[in-house]
C-alpha positions, 0 to 999 in steps of 0.5 A: 882358070875355070869357066863358070855361068854368069847369071846376067847373060847366061854365057860362060866366063872365065873365072880366076882367083879374084873373088869379084870381077867383071864378066868377059861377055857382058861386063856385069860385076860378079862374085864368085862363091862356093856351092858345096864342092863347086863354085858359082857366080852371083851378082855383085855390086862393084865397090865405088869411090868413097862406098866403104866410108859411106856404108860405115856411116850407114852402120853408125846410123843403125846403132843410133835411136835419134832419128834426126841424127840418124838422118844427118848421118845418112845424108852424109853417106848419100853425099859421100857415095850417091850411087851406092845401092847400099846407101840408097837402100838404107835411106829408102828404108829409113822413110821419113823418120827424120822429119819434124812432126808434132804427132808422135803417132803419125806412123806414116813416117815409118816406111814399113807402115805402108804395109798397113794399107792391106789391113783393112783399116785405112781409109780409101784415100790414104790407102791409095797413097800408101799403095802408090808409095810401095811401087812409085817412091822416087827413092825406090826407083832410084835403088832399082836403077842402081840394082843389078837384079831389079826383081831380086831388089824388090824381093829383098826390099819387101822381106825387109818391110814385112819383117819390120812391120810384123815385129813392130805392128803385129808381133809387137802389138797388145791387140794381137799378142796381149799378156795378162800378169806377164803371161802370153795369151795364146801362142804367138803363132796363133795370135798373129795369124788372123791379121796376117791372113787378112793382109794376104786376102787384101793383097789379093783383092787389091793387087800391086802391079807386077812384079810387085804383086807377086813379090809382096805375098811371097815376102809376107809369108817368108817374114812370118815364118822367120820372124813368127813361126809356122805359116799353117796357122795363117793358112788355117785362118785363110780358109 
């Protein structure tokens, strides 16, 4: 049996053959992972009764396009395991898509559309509401209460939002990434750089409270690099 450093308390704890176990010092739930030729401990969420079945319902909802049917599956998953971080995060990212709405162009039901508050196109009242929801959403606070590492969850959550927003409203928009006769007008990286640079400028002028304010621009940069390409184009637009 070896001793490894616990990421929660910073103390060494015995690590046996189990893949997941509790720290002998602080009780935090840990996962043992390979790190090159050595081993390292990472925070892990302890499996809860009914969680496996609940996460299976979440996975099933991801394969369905109908918002009402997806919401029904997520509600069932939440009822089955209300303390599962994975289930609660899925509910958070789903937003209000399952709500009845006569206006099909009401993008506010899409969770990642909250980032449009930084586009410079929202009215001040709408922007204020969207910024508040980014940090004060009760479902987000519920997730943070379950997360073993709150800051890590915020970074991961914002990364998910940024990826979705870029794909739906920047990369997938003819306004920024148009085509003619089936040919894209300009490179993808160049076309998408200007609106993202504008968002970053607005994030600086209207910062969120810590730790959200630091996490969101970093998440947008990372999402741009993974979903679109070189961030150098954005930096060029920002100068």
